[in-house]
C-alpha positions, 0 to 999 in steps of 0.5 A, spaced: 543 509 482 539 506 477 541 505 469 539 509 464 536 501 461 533 499 468 525 500 468 522 503 473 517 498 478 509 499 476 507 494 480 509 492 487 507 487 491 504 487 499 512 485 502 514 490 498 510 496 499 510 494 507 518 495 506 517 502 502 512 504 509 516 501 515 510 497 515 508 489 517 506 485 510 499 485 514 498 492 516 498 492 508 492 487 507 488 491 512 489 497 508 487 493 502 481 490 505 478 496 507 479 499 502 483 505 504 490 502 498 487 501 491 490 493 489 488 487 484 489 481 482 494 477 477 493 473 477 494 469 484 498 475 485 497 481 489 498 488 485 498 495 488 500 500 483 506 504 485 502 511 483 495 509 488 501 508 492 504 516 491 497 518 492 495 513 498 502 517 501 498 523 500 491 523 503 495 520 509 499 527 509 494 531 507 489 528 513 494 527 518 496 521 519 501 519 524 501 510 523 499 510 530 495 504 532 489 508 533 489 509 526 489 502 524 484 500 519 478 497 521 477 490 516 469 492 513 464 487 517 462 481 512 454 480 513 
């Protein structure tokens, strides 16, 4: 249980997102690279806004995403 003085976590690392979703860190990075999951950099660190993650989950739920391998995000082709 969180204490009254605990600050809620607003930004998550790719590893934290992977752990929360029960997927690999590599899969989260693929989602980011494909533009499906918004993220940004703070210095050298990649972070995902907790609200953006919740929105992404809701979009997947609405679209009927099951998380199966046939639905993995594809990396964007480089020109």
